[in-house]
N, C-alpha and C positions, 0 to 999 in steps of 0.2 A: 188147627192149634187148639181149638176149644175142647175137642175130644181128648186130647193129650192132657190138658189141665184137669179135665173132669176125672180122667182115669187116675191121675196122681192124687187128686182130692179124695177119691174113694179109698185109696190105699193110705191116706194120711202122709203122703210123701211130699213134704214141704219143699225140699230142695228141687225135686223134679218139677213141681208146679211153678216155682220161682224161675227155674231155668227156662221153661217154655215161655213165660212172660218176657223174659230177657231176649229170647230168640225172636219173639214177635217184634219187639222194639228194634232189634238189630236189623231186621228185614223190613223196616219201615212199615210194619203192619201194626197200627195202633190198637192196643188191647182196649176192649170196651169194659164197662163196669161188670158185666157178668163173668168176664175172664178173671178180673180181680176177686170177685165174690167167690168164685170157685177155688182160687188159690188160697183165699182166707179160709175156706172150708177145709182145705188140706191141713191148715193150722189147727182147726177145731178137731179134726179126726186123728191127728197125730197121737202116738202113744203118750208122749209128753206134750201137753198143750203148749202152744207157741204164741202166747198173747203178744209178746213184743214183736215177733215177726208179723203177726196179723195186723197189729197197729201200723207197722212200717208199710205193709202192702196197702192198707187203707189210706194212709197219707199219700202214697205214690199215686193212687187212683184220684184222690182229690187234687193233687198237683197237676194231674193230666186234664183237669177240668171236668171230671166225670161226677155224676150225681149218684150217691148211694141209694140203694133200695132197701126194702124191709128184709129181703134175703141177705143182703150185705150185712146188715146189723145183726141178723139172727146168727149168721156164721161168726161174726166178730164176737158176739157175746159168748157163743159156745167155745171159742178159743181162749176165753178168760176163766176157765173153770179152776185154774190154780192161781189166778192173779189175786192180788190184794183187793179187799172189798171196795176201796175207793176207785179202783180201776173199773169195776162194774158200773159204778155211778157215772164215771166218765163216759162210758159207752152210751148209757141212757141219756146223758146230757147232750152228747153229739147227735143222737137220734132226734131229740127234741129240737135242737138247733136247725136241723134239716126239715122239721115239720112232719116227720114220719111217725105215724101212730103204730103202736104195737098191735100185732095180730096174735092169734092163738099159738102159732108156731113159735113166734118170738117169746111169748110169755112162758111157754113150756121150756124153752132153752134157758131163759133167765131163771126160772124156778129150779131147774136142774143144776145150774151153776151155783145158785145161791144156797140151796139146801143140800147139795152134794158135799158140802164142807163139813157137815155134821157127822 
């Protein structure tokens, strides 16, 4: 399943990534955080960013008891490139709540999202 989600993420195919996650759950194969992170990456890579879908997937992962990683937050931030500025702060605050520190890749994504608005 992971390869199928990764392939959908590379294409920015949000629907395909979400469908594979649903298939996993229907077959009682619990998705792990990296599966959700990859599906969130599809939201980031979509032609039209899908920050609401990315947030939905993020919340589903949390409801499943999964712990987000820096990769999760990097993809989540990237999916917010057309979101209102307060949503960017929300992602950063969620990251702080989880005690996850920004790395270079996250900061690059954040700067791209922030300054890509100009």
